[in-house]
Backbone of each chain as ProteinMPNN parsed JSONL, in Angstrom:
{"seq_chain_A": "KNEVEQSPQNLTAQEGEFITINCSYSVGISALHWLQQHPGGGIVSLFMLSSGKKKHGRLIATINIQEKHSSLHITASHPRDSAVYICAVEENTDKLIFGTGTRLQVFP", "coords_chain_A": {"N_chain_A": [[7.72, 26.392, -16.875], [6.049, 23.906, -15.171], [2.549, 23.902, -14.321], [1.822, 22.29, -12.217], [3.804, 20.656, -9.982], [5.642, 17.836, -9.011], [7.326, 16.055, -6.419], [9.382, 13.521, -4.96], [10.492, 12.488, -8.35], [10.938, 9.779, -8.691], [10.915, 7.139, -6.362], [12.175, 4.962, -4.001], [11.584, 2.457, -1.548], [11.863, 0.628, 1.498], [9.77, -2.029, 2.702], [7.453, -1.103, 5.068], [8.368, 1.416, 5.61], [7.832, 4.997, 6.111], [6.327, 7.165, 3.869], [6.548, 10.074, 1.892], [5.122, 12.116, -0.464], [5.293, 14.926, -2.522], [3.576, 17.961, -3.719], [3.425, 20.729, -5.573], [1.706, 23.727, -6.707], [0.861, 26.26, -9.038], [-1.358, 27.679, -9.723], [-4.645, 29.154, -9.192], [-6.965, 27.155, -7.321], [-9.843, 25.04, -7.134], [-10.008, 22.589, -6.025], [-7.925, 19.74, -5.12], [-6.561, 16.791, -6.298], [-5.541, 13.468, -5.511], [-4.231, 10.722, -7.198], [-3.915, 7.303, -8.1], [-1.955, 5.243, -10.093], [-1.738, 2.085, -11.33], [0.685, -0.437, -12.45], [-0.662, -1.858, -14.466], [-2.149, 0.115, -15.581], [-4.574, 1.266, -14.88], [-6.447, 3.92, -13.327], [-6.998, 5.143, -10.093], [-8.923, 7.091, -7.958], [-7.739, 8.582, -5.134], [-7.884, 10.675, -3.158], [-9.802, 13.627, -2.846], [-9.347, 16.972, -2.088], [-9.878, 20.155, -0.578], [-9.148, 21.614, 1.52], [-7.226, 21.391, 4.56], [-6.945, 18.154, 5.863], [-7.038, 14.712, 5.005], [-7.837, 11.304, 5.695], [-7.353, 7.909, 4.817], [-7.38, 4.753, 5.616], [-4.083, 3.595, 5.468], [-3.217, 5.847, 4.191], [-2.663, 9.381, 3.977], [-3.615, 12.601, 3.178], [-2.714, 15.981, 2.859], [-3.347, 19.478, 2.592], [-2.153, 22.771, 1.946], [-3.464, 25.668, 1.387], [-2.661, 28.333, 1.259], [0.077, 28.185, 0.887], [0.102, 26.747, -1.453], [0.508, 23.963, -1.694], [0.634, 20.434, -1.384], [0.689, 17.301, 0.37], [1.171, 13.796, 0.093], [1.01, 11.095, 2.237], [2.177, 7.927, 3.057], [1.778, 5.431, 5.353], [3.551, 2.819, 7.046], [4.515, 1.348, 4.665], [3.874, -0.889, 1.871], [4.676, -3.524, -0.397], [2.536, -3.746, -2.272], [1.804, -1.123, -2.455], [3.222, -0.056, -4.478], [3.298, 1.92, -7.258], [2.34, 4.487, -9.537], [1.969, 7.78, -8.401], [-0.201, 10.422, -8.704], [-0.618, 13.861, -8.728], [-3.259, 16.135, -9.11], [-4.648, 19.206, -10.064], [-7.616, 21.14, -9.749], [-9.003, 23.6, -11.543], [-11.32, 26.38, -11.455], [-12.742, 25.958, -13.702], [-13.346, 23.269, -13.852], [-11.644, 21.708, -15.025], [-8.939, 19.317, -15.018], [-5.549, 19.639, -14.112], [-2.595, 17.951, -14.465], [0.137, 16.664, -12.563], [3.35, 15.257, -13.283], [3.677, 12.837, -12.022], [4.72, 10.58, -9.509], [6.834, 7.933, -9.261], [6.61, 5.14, -7.345], [8.366, 2.596, -5.688], [8.1, -0.098, -3.678], [9.999, -2.256, -1.713], [10.175, -5.694, -0.478]], "CA_chain_A": [[7.544, 25.764, -15.604], [4.687, 23.278, -15.161], [1.647, 24.417, -13.228], [1.822, 21.316, -11.134], [5.151, 20.033, -9.842], [5.616, 16.748, -8.001], [8.623, 15.533, -6.091], [10.334, 13.184, -6.06], [9.946, 11.786, -9.579], [11.036, 8.349, -8.426], [11.068, 6.924, -4.958], [12.135, 3.519, -3.536], [11.415, 2.324, -0.099], [11.718, -0.725, 2.134], [8.517, -2.277, 3.319], [7.295, -0.561, 6.44], [8.819, 2.865, 5.736], [6.897, 6.117, 5.97], [6.619, 7.751, 2.56], [5.876, 11.336, 1.593], [5.19, 12.684, -1.892], [4.905, 16.448, -2.45], [2.932, 18.476, -4.912], [3.248, 22.232, -5.561], [1.026, 24.14, -7.896], [0.96, 27.722, -9.201], [-2.614, 28.346, -10.145], [-5.762, 29.122, -8.186], [-7.704, 25.928, -7.506], [-11.049, 24.748, -6.271], [-9.707, 21.238, -5.334], [-6.707, 19.048, -5.463], [-6.839, 15.304, -6.355], [-4.405, 12.471, -5.558], [-4.609, 9.621, -7.994], [-2.903, 6.251, -8.119], [-2.017, 4.469, -11.379], [-0.922, 0.879, -11.215], [1.39, -0.901, -13.656], [-1.646, -2.233, -15.542], [-2.553, 1.426, -16.222], [-5.877, 1.86, -14.359], [-6.33, 5.015, -12.394], [-7.913, 5.153, -8.973], [-8.962, 8.358, -7.252], [-7.491, 8.378, -3.764], [-8.408, 11.748, -2.395], [-10.11, 14.98, -3.377], [-9.443, 17.789, -0.943], [-9.779, 21.577, -0.818], [-8.526, 22.234, 2.695], [-6.964, 20.572, 5.705], [-6.312, 16.828, 5.858], [-7.988, 13.535, 4.874], [-7.087, 10.017, 5.956], [-8.075, 6.756, 4.449], [-6.475, 3.659, 5.895], [-2.71, 4.023, 5.711], [-2.968, 7.07, 3.339], [-3.036, 10.657, 4.506], [-3.344, 13.664, 2.321], [-2.822, 17.26, 3.371], [-3.16, 20.581, 1.611], [-1.934, 24.118, 2.475], [-3.901, 26.53, 0.317], [-1.817, 29.571, 1.286], [1.417, 27.839, 0.342], [-0.071, 26.025, -2.678], [1.278, 22.703, -1.524], [-0.076, 19.27, -0.815], [1.518, 16.133, 0.501], [0.498, 12.46, 0.246], [1.816, 10.231, 3.065], [1.766, 6.454, 3.171], [2.36, 4.867, 6.585], [3.733, 1.371, 6.975], [4.376, 1.03, 3.235], [3.845, -2.27, 1.511], [4.951, -3.647, -1.875], [1.379, -3.495, -3.076], [1.644, 0.367, -2.649], [4.001, 0.287, -5.677], [2.455, 2.522, -8.254], [2.604, 5.889, -9.861], [0.979, 8.645, -7.684], [-0.411, 11.615, -9.546], [-1.309, 14.949, -8.166], [-3.987, 16.892, -10.124], [-5.384, 20.282, -9.489], [-8.866, 21.429, -10.495], [-9.324, 25.056, -11.59], [-12.746, 26.561, -11.365], [-13.413, 25.43, -14.925], [-13.603, 21.758, -13.726], [-10.587, 20.975, -15.798], [-7.804, 18.903, -14.162], [-4.201, 19.809, -14.635], [-1.916, 16.831, -13.81], [1.575, 16.578, -12.369], [3.866, 14.142, -14.103], [3.625, 11.675, -11.287], [5.811, 10.0, -8.689], [6.827, 6.469, -9.33], [6.973, 4.579, -6.043], [8.589, 1.104, -5.585], [8.375, -0.579, -2.286], [10.606, -3.621, -1.723], [9.933, -6.38, 0.748]], "C_chain_A": [[6.078, 25.183, -15.679], [3.878, 23.889, -14.011], [1.616, 23.498, -12.074], [3.177, 20.494, -11.092], [5.052, 19.014, -8.729], [7.117, 16.427, -7.664], [8.501, 14.459, -4.965], [9.646, 12.608, -7.261], [9.886, 10.332, -9.359], [11.398, 8.217, -6.911], [11.068, 5.366, -4.691], [12.146, 3.51, -2.099], [11.426, 0.838, 0.284], [10.375, -0.802, 2.722], [8.459, -1.781, 4.741], [7.682, 0.953, 6.639], [7.611, 3.82, 5.548], [7.255, 6.879, 4.747], [5.859, 9.103, 2.389], [6.144, 11.725, 0.136], [4.647, 14.082, -1.88], [4.413, 16.895, -3.803], [2.824, 19.976, -4.656], [2.558, 22.671, -6.768], [1.092, 25.772, -7.914], [-0.236, 28.413, -9.608], [-3.643, 28.336, -9.041], [-6.6, 27.85, -8.491], [-8.944, 25.928, -6.698], [-10.902, 23.401, -5.564], [-8.456, 20.662, -5.874], [-7.012, 17.489, -5.345], [-5.534, 14.559, -6.217], [-4.941, 11.244, -6.17], [-3.494, 8.496, -7.871], [-3.043, 5.448, -9.416], [-1.079, 3.324, -11.224], [-0.298, 0.539, -12.503], [0.448, -1.271, -14.767], [-2.25, -1.059, -16.194], [-3.826, 2.041, -15.612], [-5.587, 2.896, -13.336], [-7.434, 4.982, -11.32], [-7.795, 6.527, -8.21], [-8.795, 8.087, -5.736], [-8.163, 9.468, -2.902], [-8.81, 12.934, -3.265], [-10.196, 15.874, -2.153], [-9.247, 19.267, -1.327], [-9.228, 22.352, 0.328], [-8.183, 21.102, 3.671], [-6.364, 19.192, 5.345], [-7.403, 15.806, 5.693], [-7.194, 12.279, 5.107], [-7.998, 8.862, 5.511], [-7.159, 5.544, 4.602], [-5.038, 4.133, 6.2], [-2.364, 5.334, 4.892], [-3.457, 8.247, 4.038], [-2.678, 11.707, 3.475], [-3.648, 14.982, 3.033], [-2.76, 18.356, 2.357], [-2.982, 21.878, 2.428], [-2.29, 25.053, 1.329], [-3.066, 27.765, 0.166], [-0.506, 29.302, 0.604], [1.321, 27.092, -1.005], [0.696, 24.724, -2.693], [0.418, 21.655, -0.91], [0.971, 18.164, -0.643], [0.638, 14.868, 0.59], [1.5, 11.631, 1.111], [1.247, 8.82, 3.053], [2.516, 5.916, 4.381], [2.538, 3.393, 6.382], [3.649, 0.857, 5.532], [4.499, -0.425, 3.002], [4.116, -2.417, 0.016], [3.701, -3.403, -2.775], [1.093, -1.995, -3.278], [2.413, 0.833, -3.915], [3.098, 0.732, -6.807], [2.986, 3.909, -8.637], [1.512, 6.78, -9.133], [1.0, 10.03, -8.295], [-1.161, 12.61, -8.776], [-2.058, 15.778, -9.336], [-4.758, 17.964, -9.51], [-6.599, 20.673, -10.357], [-9.058, 23.027, -10.455], [-10.864, 25.184, -11.583], [-13.557, 26.114, -12.598], [-13.641, 23.913, -14.949], [-12.649, 21.017, -14.563], [-9.414, 20.621, -14.873], [-6.534, 19.141, -14.914], [-3.321, 18.859, -13.78], [-0.487, 17.112, -13.612], [1.985, 15.327, -13.162], [3.968, 12.811, -13.325], [4.886, 11.286, -10.511], [5.78, 8.506, -8.742], [7.459, 5.835, -8.039], [7.177, 3.031, -6.18], [8.896, 0.764, -4.115], [8.893, -2.0, -2.236], [10.366, -4.285, -0.384], [11.237, -6.46, 1.582]], "O_chain_A": [[5.116, 25.803, -16.132], [4.38, 24.302, -12.966], [1.378, 23.969, -10.962], [3.562, 19.791, -12.026], [4.478, 19.262, -7.669], [8.004, 16.522, -8.511], [7.596, 14.528, -4.133], [8.458, 12.286, -7.255], [8.928, 9.674, -9.765], [12.073, 9.059, -6.32], [10.163, 4.624, -5.073], [12.649, 4.43, -1.456], [11.058, -0.046, -0.49], [9.843, 0.199, 3.201], [9.369, -2.042, 5.528], [7.372, 1.603, 7.638], [6.586, 3.5, 4.947], [8.424, 7.228, 4.583], [4.677, 9.211, 2.715], [7.264, 11.65, -0.37], [3.617, 14.352, -1.262], [4.747, 16.34, -4.85], [2.227, 20.426, -3.678], [2.763, 22.071, -7.823], [1.345, 26.431, -6.906], [-0.208, 29.623, -9.835], [-3.52, 27.591, -8.069], [-6.899, 27.509, -9.635], [-9.106, 26.675, -5.733], [-11.615, 23.125, -4.6], [-7.978, 21.037, -6.945], [-7.64, 17.025, -4.393], [-4.517, 14.987, -6.762], [-5.982, 10.739, -5.751], [-2.33, 8.769, -7.578], [-4.143, 5.029, -9.777], [0.128, 3.469, -11.026], [-0.643, 1.098, -13.545], [0.751, -1.009, -15.931], [-2.826, -1.187, -17.274], [-4.104, 3.222, -15.823], [-4.628, 2.798, -12.57], [-8.618, 4.817, -11.613], [-6.703, 6.999, -7.893], [-9.641, 7.425, -5.136], [-8.94, 9.148, -2.003], [-8.202, 13.189, -4.304], [-11.002, 15.614, -1.26], [-8.536, 19.578, -2.283], [-8.881, 23.528, 0.216], [-8.76, 20.016, 3.621], [-5.386, 19.109, 4.603], [-8.529, 15.98, 6.159], [-6.016, 12.2, 4.758], [-9.2, 8.834, 5.777], [-6.257, 5.343, 3.789], [-4.823, 4.965, 7.081], [-1.233, 5.81, 4.98], [-4.526, 8.212, 4.646], [-1.564, 11.711, 2.951], [-4.666, 15.117, 3.712], [-2.144, 18.163, 1.308], [-3.6, 22.041, 3.48], [-1.503, 25.216, 0.396], [-2.792, 28.2, -0.953], [-0.031, 30.122, -0.182], [2.348, 26.83, -1.632], [1.449, 24.442, -3.626], [-0.413, 21.922, -0.041], [1.965, 18.085, -1.365], [-0.482, 14.9, 1.1], [2.671, 11.492, 0.757], [0.039, 8.585, 3.042], [3.746, 5.944, 4.423], [1.782, 2.766, 5.641], [2.8, 0.022, 5.221], [5.121, -1.147, 3.781], [3.808, -1.508, -0.754], [3.826, -2.913, -3.897], [0.28, -1.614, -4.12], [2.263, 1.973, -4.354], [2.231, -0.019, -7.252], [3.975, 4.393, -8.087], [0.313, 6.533, -9.258], [2.029, 10.699, -8.392], [-2.215, 12.31, -8.215], [-1.472, 16.039, -10.387], [-5.472, 17.734, -8.534], [-6.561, 20.531, -11.579], [-9.247, 23.616, -9.391], [-11.585, 24.192, -11.693], [-14.774, 25.928, -12.577], [-14.078, 23.358, -15.958], [-12.81, 19.819, -14.799], [-8.95, 21.437, -14.077], [-6.415, 18.906, -16.116], [-3.305, 18.948, -12.553], [0.101, 17.78, -14.461], [1.18, 14.513, -13.616], [4.307, 11.78, -13.906], [5.995, 11.668, -10.884], [4.81, 7.878, -8.316], [8.642, 5.996, -7.737], [6.327, 2.301, -6.689], [9.81, 1.284, -3.475], [8.2, -2.895, -2.721], [10.341, -3.648, 0.67], [11.234, -7.018, 2.679]]}, "seq_chain_B": "NAGVMQNPRHLVRRRGQEARLRCSPMKGHSHVYWYRQLPEEGLKFMVYLQKENIIDESGMPKERFSAEFPKEGPSILRIQQVVRGDSAAYFCASSPGPRKFFGPGTRLTVL", "coords_chain_B": {"N_chain_B": [[-23.486, -1.106, -8.677], [-21.892, -0.519, -11.561], [-18.54, 0.402, -12.323], [-16.909, 3.108, -14.189], [-16.842, 2.414, -17.538], [-14.808, 1.408, -20.245], [-14.431, 0.883, -23.654], [-12.941, -0.218, -26.726], [-10.475, -2.003, -24.71], [-7.981, -2.274, -25.68], [-6.746, -1.072, -28.718], [-5.899, -1.407, -32.049], [-4.751, 0.282, -34.827], [-4.174, 1.062, -38.279], [-2.221, 3.612, -39.893], [-4.027, 6.354, -41.003], [-6.566, 5.186, -40.689], [-9.748, 5.135, -38.868], [-10.38, 5.748, -35.434], [-12.499, 4.753, -32.799], [-13.408, 5.394, -29.672], [-14.972, 4.297, -26.727], [-16.891, 5.361, -23.95], [-18.61, 4.52, -21.063], [-20.32, 6.076, -18.672], [-20.56, 6.051, -15.044], [-23.614, 4.971, -13.511], [-26.002, 7.419, -13.325], [-24.23, 9.487, -13.477], [-23.626, 12.546, -15.062], [-21.586, 13.929, -16.247], [-18.8, 13.798, -18.288], [-15.409, 13.23, -18.925], [-12.513, 13.397, -20.941], [-9.214, 12.247, -21.241], [-5.785, 12.215, -22.198], [-2.918, 10.122, -22.285], [0.209, 10.306, -23.212], [2.97, 8.236, -24.23], [5.297, 7.86, -21.732], [4.648, 10.311, -20.676], [2.728, 12.79, -18.774], [-0.789, 12.826, -17.819], [-3.178, 14.498, -19.835], [-5.742, 16.922, -20.099], [-8.476, 16.616, -22.304], [-11.209, 16.946, -23.221], [-14.456, 18.072, -21.944], [-17.714, 16.98, -21.245], [-21.186, 17.24, -21.108], [-24.413, 15.655, -21.143], [-25.249, 15.631, -24.457], [-23.939, 18.039, -24.879], [-20.996, 19.911, -25.451], [-18.827, 21.073, -23.133], [-16.235, 22.004, -22.58], [-13.637, 22.102, -24.722], [-11.012, 22.657, -24.852], [-8.637, 21.266, -24.735], [-8.533, 19.606, -26.909], [-7.092, 18.47, -29.905], [-6.948, 20.434, -32.855], [-7.709, 19.39, -35.218], [-9.03, 16.361, -36.686], [-9.851, 15.151, -34.354], [-12.8, 14.421, -32.435], [-15.581, 14.622, -30.159], [-18.391, 13.239, -28.473], [-21.383, 13.077, -26.553], [-24.043, 11.522, -26.348], [-27.616, 11.788, -25.891], [-28.632, 9.275, -25.349], [-26.739, 6.357, -24.647], [-23.209, 5.63, -24.894], [-20.311, 7.885, -24.328], [-18.406, 9.018, -27.044], [-15.212, 9.123, -28.225], [-13.685, 10.183, -31.111], [-11.267, 9.65, -33.541], [-10.053, 10.625, -36.437], [-8.316, 9.532, -39.392], [-5.874, 8.374, -38.274], [-2.607, 8.96, -36.877], [0.845, 7.972, -36.18], [1.614, 9.421, -33.906], [-0.688, 9.548, -32.472], [-0.84, 7.402, -30.883], [-1.422, 6.233, -27.695], [-2.534, 6.175, -24.233], [-5.949, 6.498, -23.576], [-8.033, 7.938, -21.363], [-11.257, 8.037, -19.765], [-13.292, 9.8, -17.529], [-15.929, 10.001, -15.184], [-18.463, 11.968, -13.521], [-20.674, 12.908, -10.853], [-20.489, 15.211, -9.648], [-18.018, 17.105, -7.962], [-16.013, 15.049, -7.414], [-14.087, 12.735, -9.327], [-14.451, 9.801, -11.259], [-12.509, 7.28, -12.624], [-12.225, 5.542, -15.707], [-10.819, 2.396, -17.044], [-9.272, 2.911, -19.217], [-8.321, 3.126, -22.664], [-6.018, 1.671, -24.681], [-4.428, 2.843, -27.468], [-2.912, 1.905, -30.312], [-1.029, 2.869, -33.048], [-0.18, 1.641, -36.069]], "CA_chain_B": [[-23.207, 0.043, -9.64], [-20.653, -0.758, -12.219], [-17.675, 1.596, -12.509], [-16.792, 3.655, -15.56], [-16.435, 1.369, -18.508], [-14.302, 1.89, -21.543], [-14.096, -0.188, -24.623], [-12.181, -1.433, -26.33], [-9.327, -1.798, -23.825], [-6.838, -2.113, -26.607], [-7.251, -0.843, -30.105], [-4.787, -1.302, -33.029], [-5.141, 0.872, -36.121], [-3.1, 1.467, -39.179], [-2.216, 4.972, -40.202], [-5.153, 6.726, -41.926], [-7.875, 4.613, -40.298], [-10.436, 5.857, -37.822], [-10.428, 5.089, -34.134], [-13.663, 5.122, -31.99], [-13.248, 4.937, -28.181], [-16.3, 4.469, -26.051], [-16.874, 5.46, -22.507], [-19.898, 4.494, -20.436], [-20.136, 6.61, -17.338], [-21.277, 5.368, -13.968], [-25.007, 5.216, -13.498], [-26.399, 8.677, -12.659], [-23.271, 10.553, -13.806], [-23.986, 13.222, -16.385], [-20.442, 14.672, -16.699], [-17.805, 12.933, -18.843], [-14.161, 14.009, -19.261], [-11.521, 12.626, -21.643], [-7.799, 12.64, -21.045], [-4.813, 11.434, -23.013], [-1.596, 9.971, -21.68], [1.139, 9.891, -24.222], [3.993, 7.401, -23.668], [6.28, 8.566, -20.765], [4.232, 11.689, -20.351], [1.603, 12.734, -17.872], [-2.143, 12.938, -18.382], [-3.612, 15.819, -20.333], [-7.183, 17.07, -20.378], [-8.881, 16.803, -23.673], [-12.6, 17.592, -23.421], [-15.418, 17.86, -20.899], [-18.958, 16.958, -21.965], [-22.422, 16.788, -20.434], [-25.268, 15.044, -22.08], [-25.59, 16.392, -25.627], [-23.222, 19.293, -24.887], [-19.51, 19.994, -25.191], [-18.654, 22.239, -22.157], [-14.907, 22.618, -22.675], [-12.874, 21.255, -25.567], [-9.817, 23.39, -25.031], [-7.574, 20.309, -24.853], [-8.683, 18.697, -28.107], [-6.334, 18.857, -31.15], [-7.887, 21.165, -33.69], [-8.091, 18.579, -36.455], [-9.171, 14.975, -36.669], [-10.48, 14.64, -33.014], [-14.059, 14.923, -32.026], [-16.169, 13.874, -29.032], [-19.829, 13.47, -28.292], [-21.939, 12.387, -25.389], [-25.458, 11.685, -26.791], [-28.651, 11.624, -24.861], [-28.628, 7.767, -25.045], [-25.534, 5.631, -25.073], [-21.86, 6.044, -24.323], [-19.601, 8.969, -24.888], [-17.533, 8.562, -28.06], [-14.042, 9.918, -28.715], [-13.434, 9.756, -32.421], [-10.049, 10.04, -34.115], [-10.046, 10.315, -37.875], [-7.051, 9.436, -40.087], [-4.893, 8.315, -37.183], [-1.171, 8.881, -37.152], [1.623, 7.278, -35.102], [1.653, 10.215, -32.744], [-1.906, 9.373, -31.633], [-0.663, 6.22, -29.942], [-1.48, 6.786, -26.318], [-3.741, 5.651, -23.432], [-7.008, 7.451, -23.444], [-8.837, 7.659, -20.204], [-12.396, 8.831, -19.474], [-13.7, 9.894, -16.149], [-17.311, 10.563, -15.029], [-18.697, 12.498, -12.182], [-21.962, 13.541, -10.565], [-20.122, 16.468, -8.997], [-16.568, 17.369, -7.971], [-15.131, 13.87, -7.477], [-14.128, 12.081, -10.597], [-14.246, 8.394, -11.249], [-11.784, 6.991, -13.835], [-12.332, 4.299, -16.402], [-9.644, 1.637, -17.115], [-8.428, 3.332, -20.254], [-8.133, 2.422, -23.928], [-4.658, 1.847, -25.281], [-4.503, 2.913, -28.876], [-1.631, 1.718, -30.974], [-1.139, 3.131, -34.481], [0.944, 0.998, -36.746]], "C_chain_B": [[-21.887, -0.213, -10.23], [-19.815, 0.577, -12.317], [-17.815, 2.184, -13.941], [-16.243, 2.565, -16.474], [-15.922, 1.966, -19.786], [-14.109, 0.675, -22.414], [-13.774, 0.358, -25.971], [-11.076, -1.056, -25.33], [-8.072, -1.587, -24.669], [-7.342, -2.037, -28.029], [-5.956, -0.626, -30.984], [-5.334, -0.723, -34.311], [-3.984, 1.116, -36.961], [-3.238, 2.959, -39.51], [-3.292, 5.273, -41.239], [-6.525, 6.165, -41.583], [-8.513, 5.47, -39.224], [-10.401, 5.037, -36.51], [-11.607, 5.635, -33.383], [-13.398, 4.535, -30.654], [-14.503, 5.288, -27.548], [-16.087, 4.612, -24.5], [-18.277, 5.482, -21.932], [-19.797, 5.017, -18.969], [-20.85, 5.809, -16.271], [-22.697, 5.787, -13.982], [-25.318, 6.539, -12.723], [-25.468, 9.783, -12.866], [-23.552, 11.214, -15.145], [-22.758, 14.017, -16.878], [-19.357, 13.626, -17.117], [-16.533, 13.77, -19.296], [-13.251, 12.932, -20.04], [-10.169, 13.155, -21.479], [-6.937, 11.729, -21.857], [-3.54, 11.347, -22.256], [-0.631, 9.445, -22.762], [2.274, 9.073, -23.483], [5.025, 8.282, -22.898], [5.905, 10.007, -20.535], [3.055, 11.671, -19.393], [0.261, 12.949, -18.58], [-2.483, 14.389, -18.75], [-5.105, 15.876, -20.586], [-7.435, 17.201, -21.856], [-10.173, 17.574, -23.814], [-13.547, 17.209, -22.211], [-16.846, 17.968, -21.587], [-20.012, 16.662, -20.924], [-23.376, 16.236, -21.569], [-25.624, 16.006, -23.235], [-24.895, 17.737, -25.756], [-21.802, 19.151, -24.681], [-19.354, 21.248, -24.345], [-17.282, 22.893, -22.367], [-14.089, 21.668, -23.595], [-11.511, 21.862, -25.826], [-8.543, 22.524, -25.158], [-7.575, 19.384, -26.03], [-7.78, 19.294, -29.172], [-7.377, 19.46, -32.082], [-8.483, 20.314, -34.834], [-8.25, 17.112, -36.064], [-9.832, 14.352, -35.411], [-11.863, 15.298, -32.865], [-14.599, 14.139, -30.947], [-17.616, 14.233, -28.975], [-20.325, 12.654, -27.069], [-23.502, 12.519, -25.722], [-26.384, 11.428, -25.598], [-28.736, 10.152, -24.442], [-27.276, 7.221, -25.493], [-24.264, 6.236, -24.535], [-21.328, 7.317, -24.923], [-18.605, 8.381, -25.901], [-16.397, 9.585, -28.285], [-13.644, 9.408, -30.07], [-12.127, 10.416, -32.994], [-9.964, 9.685, -35.56], [-8.582, 10.33, -38.386], [-5.882, 9.431, -39.096], [-3.476, 8.321, -37.733], [-0.486, 8.287, -35.989], [1.559, 8.049, -33.83], [0.366, 10.189, -31.884], [-1.823, 8.141, -30.717], [-0.564, 6.729, -28.558], [-2.553, 5.93, -25.552], [-4.714, 6.755, -23.274], [-7.976, 7.011, -22.272], [-10.129, 8.598, -20.18], [-12.636, 8.803, -17.978], [-15.197, 10.424, -16.175], [-17.481, 11.074, -13.63], [-20.177, 12.971, -12.056], [-21.703, 14.928, -10.04], [-18.607, 16.627, -9.05], [-15.767, 16.129, -8.115], [-15.254, 13.124, -8.78], [-13.786, 10.562, -10.463], [-13.625, 7.933, -12.59], [-12.117, 5.621, -14.359], [-10.906, 3.634, -16.585], [-8.716, 2.047, -18.275], [-8.565, 2.521, -21.504], [-6.797, 2.745, -24.39], [-4.726, 1.696, -26.732], [-3.062, 2.755, -29.385], [-1.774, 1.935, -32.431], [0.12, 2.554, -35.135], [1.406, 1.829, -37.971]], "O_chain_B": [[-20.862, -0.15, -9.551], [-20.359, 1.68, -12.381], [-18.682, 1.814, -14.733], [-15.264, 1.894, -16.147], [-16.505, 2.896, -20.345], [-13.688, -0.393, -21.972], [-14.344, 1.388, -26.331], [-10.795, 0.129, -25.147], [-7.217, -0.768, -24.333], [-8.206, -2.793, -28.474], [-5.094, 0.2, -30.684], [-6.328, -1.233, -34.828], [-2.888, 1.358, -36.455], [-4.341, 3.495, -39.397], [-3.449, 4.549, -42.222], [-7.535, 6.615, -42.125], [-7.903, 6.416, -38.726], [-10.395, 3.806, -36.519], [-11.756, 6.854, -33.302], [-13.188, 3.331, -30.509], [-15.068, 6.364, -27.743], [-15.186, 4.016, -23.911], [-19.065, 6.366, -22.269], [-19.187, 4.345, -18.136], [-21.679, 4.958, -16.595], [-22.989, 6.893, -14.434], [-24.904, 6.694, -11.574], [-25.775, 10.921, -12.512], [-23.692, 10.569, -16.184], [-22.888, 14.735, -17.869], [-19.061, 12.697, -16.365], [-16.628, 14.82, -19.932], [-13.294, 11.736, -19.751], [-9.948, 14.363, -21.559], [-7.318, 10.6, -22.169], [-3.093, 12.321, -21.65], [-0.682, 8.278, -23.15], [2.478, 9.226, -22.279], [5.518, 9.292, -23.399], [6.762, 10.836, -20.231], [2.435, 10.622, -19.214], [0.206, 13.218, -19.78], [-2.117, 15.342, -18.061], [-5.669, 14.981, -21.216], [-6.664, 17.843, -22.571], [-10.247, 18.65, -24.407], [-13.4, 16.157, -21.59], [-17.12, 18.883, -22.364], [-19.767, 15.922, -19.971], [-23.107, 16.375, -22.762], [-26.222, 17.058, -23.012], [-25.225, 18.509, -26.656], [-21.37, 18.366, -23.837], [-19.702, 22.347, -24.776], [-17.144, 24.116, -22.344], [-13.887, 20.511, -23.227], [-10.91, 21.628, -26.874], [-7.508, 22.997, -25.628], [-6.734, 18.493, -26.147], [-7.719, 20.515, -29.315], [-8.537, 19.047, -32.091], [-9.598, 20.533, -35.306], [-7.587, 16.687, -35.117], [-10.292, 13.21, -35.42], [-12.069, 16.485, -33.115], [-14.14, 13.012, -30.762], [-18.038, 15.326, -29.35], [-19.709, 11.671, -26.657], [-24.132, 13.523, -25.39], [-26.007, 10.952, -24.527], [-28.9, 9.858, -23.258], [-26.752, 7.568, -26.551], [-24.275, 7.231, -23.81], [-21.847, 7.786, -25.936], [-18.015, 7.336, -25.63], [-16.649, 10.769, -28.506], [-13.279, 8.237, -30.169], [-11.963, 11.632, -32.905], [-9.81, 8.508, -35.885], [-7.738, 11.057, -37.861], [-5.04, 10.329, -39.076], [-3.169, 7.812, -38.811], [-1.082, 8.096, -34.929], [1.461, 7.454, -32.756], [0.32, 10.709, -30.769], [-2.694, 7.923, -29.875], [0.282, 7.57, -28.256], [-3.308, 5.137, -26.116], [-4.343, 7.858, -22.872], [-8.578, 5.938, -22.247], [-10.056, 9.776, -20.532], [-12.22, 7.882, -17.274], [-15.606, 11.168, -17.066], [-16.774, 10.694, -12.697], [-20.808, 13.37, -13.035], [-22.62, 15.749, -9.992], [-17.983, 16.321, -10.065], [-14.843, 16.141, -8.928], [-16.353, 12.898, -9.287], [-12.948, 10.154, -9.658], [-14.226, 8.205, -13.629], [-12.273, 4.663, -13.602], [-9.902, 4.285, -16.297], [-7.561, 1.625, -18.343], [-8.894, 1.337, -21.435], [-6.421, 3.912, -24.501], [-5.027, 0.619, -27.247], [-2.139, 3.417, -28.91], [-2.582, 1.247, -33.055], [1.258, 2.902, -34.822], [2.346, 1.437, -38.663]]}, "name": "protein", "num_of_chains": 2, "seq": "KNEVEQSPQNLTAQEGEFITINCSYSVGISALHWLQQHPGGGIVSLFMLSSGKKKHGRLIATINIQEKHSSLHITASHPRDSAVYICAVEENTDKLIFGTGTRLQVFPNAGVMQNPRHLVRRRGQEARLRCSPMKGHSHVYWYRQLPEEGLKFMVYLQKENIIDESGMPKERFSAEFPKEGPSILRIQQVVRGDSAAYFCASSPGPRKFFGPGTRLTVL"}
């Protein structure tokens, strides 16, 4: 069993839909990261959180430390949101453990 | 402040050659991390360095791979005697603290 599990693996949506991507982990962590990888391959750090909730534009990330679970929400989705979204957890060693990613496609 | 820079962006090597991948961290960042993304697989941690020190190399293959982050200049990931299985995207990230900033990656193809 992977230490970081994401669901779903693939997700398609119509423009404007509300999207949720889930991440569960099994190790003790100091922080959780949400990353975005575009088809060209570059990686952008969206959020780093260790408790509660963060919001940036149409993106919202939440984490429940007791349940070892995090969600990434995208409101009013747009085709430019199409990308792979990766959850990564940071153990106290400063080493990231990555999920396998969720491939999102938003159609106009 | 330029972002994390990696070069080359694409590198083609024949089996048995050496590959050198460079990562220039953001200005003021003293922590560098290397990750590998094999085709159709997730990212995997390789090594964590600070200036002139390897902090954690638990993700590095035992042979042929080495990394350094000298006092001056970029961090280098070196792969000796490359094999086809080394074909992957190699990303570095730098940080001044907890948040990590990723470079664009180097795509290594071994023929």
